[in-house]
C-alpha positions in Angstrom: -112.9 98.4 98.4 -116.3 99.6 99.6 -119.3 99.5 97.3 -119.8 102.8 95.4 -123.1 104.3 96.5 -122.5 107.9 95.4 -123.4 107.8 91.7 -121.4 110.9 90.8 -118.2 109.0 91.7 -119.0 106.5 89.0 -119.7 109.2 86.4 -116.7 111.4 87.1 -114.0 108.7 87.7 -113.5 107.8 84.0 -112.9 111.4 82.7 -110.7 112.1 85.7 -108.6 109.0 85.2 -108.1 110.0 81.6 -107.2 113.6 82.5 -104.6 112.7 85.1 -103.2 109.9 82.9 -102.7 112.3 80.0 -101.4 115.1 82.1 -98.8 113.1 84.0 -97.7 111.1 80.9 -97.1 114.4 79.0 -95.1 115.8 81.9 -92.9 112.7 82.1 -92.4 112.7 78.3 -91.1 116.3 78.6 -88.6 115.3 81.2 -90.3 116.7 84.3 -88.9 115.0 87.4 -91.1 115.8 90.4 -94.3 114.3 89.0 -97.0 112.4 91.0 -98.1 108.8 90.3 -101.3 108.3 88.3 -104.4 107.4 90.3 -106.5 104.5 89.0 -110.2 104.8 88.2 -111.0 102.5 91.1 -109.0 104.7 93.5 -110.7 107.9 92.3 -114.1 106.3 92.6 -113.4 105.2 96.2 -111.9 108.6 97.2 -114.9 110.5 95.9 -117.4 108.1 97.4 -116.0 108.0 100.9 -115.3 111.8 100.9 -118.8 112.6 99.8 -120.5 110.6 102.6 -118.0 111.8 105.2 -118.7 115.4 104.2 -122.4 115.0 105.3 -121.3 113.9 108.8 -120.4 116.1 111.8 -117.8 115.8 114.5 -118.6 117.9 117.6 -121.0 120.0 115.6 -118.6 120.8 112.7 -118.7 119.4 109.2 -115.3 118.1 107.9 -113.2 120.4 105.7 -110.2 118.4 104.5 -107.7 118.1 101.7 -106.9 114.5 100.6 -103.9 113.7 98.3 -103.3 110.5 96.5 -99.6 110.2 97.2 -97.3 107.6 98.7 -95.1 108.4 101.8 -92.0 108.1 99.6 -93.3 110.8 97.2 -94.1 113.3 100.0 -91.4 115.6 101.3 -90.9 115.4 105.1 -94.2 113.5 105.8 -95.8 113.1 109.2 -96.2 109.3 109.4 -98.8 107.7 111.6 -97.6 104.7 113.6 -100.3 102.5 112.0 -102.2 102.6 108.8 -105.8 103.7 109.0 -108.6 102.5 106.8 -109.8 105.0 104.3 -113.5 105.2 105.4 -116.1 107.7 106.7 -115.1 107.2 110.3 -111.4 107.9 109.8 -112.1 111.1 107.8 -114.6 112.4 110.2 -112.4 111.9 113.2 -109.2 113.2 111.6 -110.7 116.3 109.9 -110.5 118.7 112.9 -106.8 118.2 113.1 -105.9 118.7 109.5 -108.3 121.4 108.2 -105.7 124.2 108.1 -104.7 125.4 104.6 -101.7 123.6 103.1 -102.1 120.4 105.1 -102.9 117.2 103.1 -104.1 113.9 104.3 -101.9 111.3 102.6 -103.8 108.4 101.0 -102.3 105.5 99.0 -103.3 102.2 97.4 -102.0 98.7 98.1 -103.4 95.4 96.9 -106.5 97.2 95.7 -107.2 98.9 99.1 -106.8 102.5 100.1 -105.3 103.5 103.4 -104.3 106.6 105.2 -100.7 106.8 106.1 -100.3 110.4 107.6 -100.1 114.0 106.5 -97.8 116.2 104.4 -97.3 119.8 103.5 -95.5 119.0 100.3 -96.8 117.0 97.4 -95.5 116.3 93.9 -96.5 118.2 90.8 -99.8 117.2 89.2 -100.7 115.2 92.4 -104.4 114.2 92.6 -106.1 116.3 95.3 -109.6 116.0 96.6 -110.9 118.9 98.7 -113.9 118.5 100.9 -115.0 122.1 100.9 -118.4 121.9 102.5 -121.2 119.3 103.0 -121.8 117.7 99.6 -119.2 119.8 97.8 -116.0 118.2 96.5 -113.4 119.8 94.3 -110.8 117.7 92.4 -107.6 119.6 91.6 -103.9 119.2 91.2 -100.8 121.0 92.2 -99.4 123.1 89.4 -96.1 122.3 87.7 -93.3 123.5 89.9 -95.9 124.4 92.5 -96.6 128.1 91.7 -99.9 129.6 92.4 -103.4 128.3 93.2 -104.0 124.6 92.5 -105.7 123.9 89.1 -109.3 122.7 89.5 -110.3 119.8 87.4 -113.9 119.0 88.5 -116.5 120.2 91.0 -119.0 117.8 92.4 -122.0 119.1 94.3 -124.7 116.6 95.2 -125.7 115.1 91.8 -124.3 118.0 89.8 -120.9 117.3 88.1 -118.9 120.1 86.5 -115.7 118.9 84.7 -113.4 121.8 83.6 -113.1 122.2 79.8 -109.8 123.8 78.9 -110.9 124.5 75.4 -113.2 127.3 76.8 -110.1 129.3 77.5 -108.6 128.9 74.0 -110.5 131.8 72.5 -108.0 134.3 71.0 -109.2 137.1 73.3 -109.6 135.0 76.6 -108.2 137.1 79.5 -104.9 135.9 80.9 -106.4 135.2 84.4 -108.7 132.7 82.8 -106.0 130.9 80.7 -103.8 130.8 83.8 -106.5 129.3 86.0 -107.1 126.7 83.2 -103.3 125.9 83.2 -103.0 126.8 79.6 -100.1 129.1 80.1 -96.6 128.5 81.3 -96.4 128.3 85.1 -97.1 131.6 86.9 -94.4 132.7 89.4 -95.2 134.3 92.7 -94.2 137.7 91.3 -96.2 137.2 88.1 -99.0 139.8 87.7 -101.5 137.2 86.6 -100.9 135.2 89.7 -101.6 138.2 91.8 -104.9 138.8 90.0 -105.8 135.2 90.8 -105.0 135.7 94.5 -107.1 138.9 94.5 -110.0 136.9 93.0 -109.7 134.3 95.7 -109.6 137.0 98.4 -112.7 138.7 96.9 -114.6 135.4 96.8 -113.6 134.5 100.4 -115.0 137.6 102.1 -118.5 136.7 100.9 -119.9 140.2 100.6 -119.6 140.4 96.8 -117.7 143.1 95.0 -116.2 144.6 91.8 -112.6 145.1 91.0 -111.9 147.1 87.9 -108.4 146.6 86.4 -107.5 149.6 84.2 -104.5 150.5 82.1 -101.7 152.3 84.0 -101.0 155.9 83.3 -104.5 156.6 82.1 -107.5 158.4 83.6 -110.0 157.4 80.9 -111.7 155.1 83.4 -112.9 158.2 85.3 -115.4 159.0 82.4 -117.3 155.8 83.4 -117.5 156.6 87.2 -119.9 158.9 89.1 -118.2 162.0 90.5 -117.4 163.1 93.1 -115.8 159.8 94.2 -117.1 158.4 97.5 -113.7 157.2 98.7 -110.9 158.6 96.5 -107.3 157.6 97.3 -104.8 160.3 96.8 -102.0 159.7 96.1 -102.8 156.3 94.7 -102.1 153.4 97.1 -99.0 151.7 95.7 -97.9 149.3 98.4 -98.7 146.2 96.3 -97.1 147.8 93.3 -93.9 148.5 95.2 -93.9 145.0 96.6 -94.0 143.6 93.0 -91.0 145.7 92.1 -89.0 144.6 95.2 -85.6 143.5 93.8 -84.6 141.9 97.1 -87.4 139.4 97.3 -85.3 136.4 96.4 -83.2 136.8 99.5 -86.3 136.5 101.8 -88.9 134.8 99.7 -91.0 133.6 102.7 -91.4 137.0 104.2 -92.1 138.5 100.7 -94.9 136.0 100.1 -96.4 136.8 103.5 -96.3 140.5 102.7 -97.9 139.8 99.3 -100.7 137.9 100.9 -101.4 140.7 103.4 -101.4 143.4 100.7 -103.7 141.2 98.5 -106.2 140.7 101.4 -106.0 144.4 102.2 -107.1 145.3 98.6 -109.5 142.4 98.4 -111.2 143.6 101.6 -111.9 147.0 100.0 -114.1 145.3 97.3 -116.6 144.4 100.1 -117.6 148.1 100.2 -120.6 148.8 98.1 -119.4 150.0 94.7 -116.3 149.3 92.6 -112.6 149.3 93.6 -110.3 150.6 90.8 -106.8 149.4 90.4 -104.3 149.7 87.6 -102.6 146.7 85.9 -99.4 147.6 87.7 -101.4 147.4 91.1 -101.9 151.0 92.1 -105.2 151.5 93.9 -107.2 154.7 92.9 -110.5 154.4 94.7 -113.0 152.1 96.2 -116.8 152.2 96.7 -117.1 153.9 93.3 -120.4 154.0 91.4 -120.2 153.0 87.8 -122.1 155.0 85.2 -122.5 154.8 81.4 -120.0 156.8 79.5 -121.4 159.9 77.8 -122.6 159.2 74.2 -122.1 155.5 74.7 -124.8 152.9 73.8 -126.5 150.8 76.4 -124.9 147.4 76.4 -127.3 144.8 74.9 -125.8 141.4 74.5 -122.6 139.7 75.7 -120.8 136.4 75.1 -121.1 134.2 78.1 -118.7 131.3 78.8 -118.4 128.8 81.7 -115.3 126.8 81.3 -116.9 123.4 82.0 -118.0 120.6 79.6 -121.3 121.8 78.1 -120.5 125.4 79.0 -119.6 126.6 75.5 -119.8 130.3 74.5 -123.4 131.6 74.2 -124.7 135.0 73.3 -126.9 136.3 76.1 -128.7 139.5 77.1 -126.4 141.3 79.6 -129.1 141.3 82.3 -129.2 137.5 82.3 -125.7 137.1 83.6 -126.4 138.5 87.1 -127.8 141.5 89.0 -127.0 145.2 89.0 -123.4 144.6 89.9 -122.8 142.4 86.9 -124.7 144.7 84.5 -122.8 147.8 85.6 -119.4 146.0 85.3 -120.3 144.7 81.8 -121.3 148.3 80.8 -118.0 149.6 82.1 -116.0 147.1 80.0 -118.2 148.0 76.9 -117.2 151.6 77.5 -113.6 151.0 78.6 -112.4 148.2 76.3 -108.8 148.1 77.5 -110.0 147.3 81.1 -111.0 144.1 82.9 -113.7 143.7 85.6 -113.7 141.0 88.3 -117.1 140.5 89.9 -117.8 138.4 93.0 -121.4 137.6 94.0 -122.6 137.1 97.6 -123.8 133.6 96.5 -120.3 132.5 95.5 -120.4 133.1 91.7 -117.4 134.9 90.2 -117.3 136.4 86.7 -114.5 138.0 84.6 -115.6 140.7 82.1 -113.3 141.6 79.2 -113.7 142.9 75.7 -113.0 140.8 72.6 -111.8 142.8 69.6 -112.1 139.7 67.5 -115.9 139.4 67.9 -116.5 143.0 69.1 -118.4 141.9 72.2 -118.0 141.9 75.9 -116.9 138.5 77.2 -118.2 137.1 80.5 -116.2 134.2 81.8 -117.9 132.6 84.9 -114.9 131.1 86.8 -116.2 130.2 90.3 -115.6 126.6 89.5 -111.9 127.5 89.0 -111.5 129.4 92.3 -113.0 127.0 94.9 
């Protein structure tokens, strides 16, 4: 194998090997069948090292964006096999990237006699398969396919230049951690496509992807209490409430045409996610009825001004810290935190233009607003 010249590869490979070894061993012990092979520390080092340097190159003016899976041709379902094995190096990745950068396409990499090689591509990989996404120059995300393949892949580590962030699941073990956080950390049972938590995750990904920033307020159904924390008249009221996504989630016939149902779900998610790009907040109920967008948040009458919050980033070294609310972000974050302080049964999802993403919720255990920064889980 090539000499490791990207130092973050050396630092991250040990914890990553341990994570995948434990994860896959536990799944096998529980009787799971479609489980990936364990990647070695040396293979992880090499995949990170080569991918990082390849990410800094350009092919016809474009930086590579590519998903690389450590999987054998035998483990992949209906693989596209190259007639010859290609060496796993910078040149190969840079040349192949334009042809396989579409979502869902994985470049298959395997190890034999201590050497990594590229064997082809696949759309289907086993559960807990080691995946390395080259997201942008110098930014790598290590993740794995969830058990039985439902929902967004689980992020394990984010490497950006010399910065290494390894996900710490214990940060989601607080009694009052919101379900979207515990699901992203893979602490819950697998989310199905029609699970409400999975839909919230998809909404978060959609909000993050449009790049304009935004706020999505998730409020209790059949309640108008949230209106006491919004400036009236509403800029863009929706009447009657928009229930297309809600109706889709109640569709009893989805099992008969799951592919079409998933496509419709994605369209509805992106439709609502797009509304959050409008300045102000989009308000949606927990059963996915949309009430308004572009709404201005105000402090509830007779409510105190929020002072401190509990801030958590679910990475090693990101344990819960008490902070002044204004430290977490700008006006968008401060107003969302105040909303949750006043509306304690609600949840706020806040996307920043610079890519940060924060979930605000209220903890009745410590009587404080919780701010989970989860952008490392959404890349």
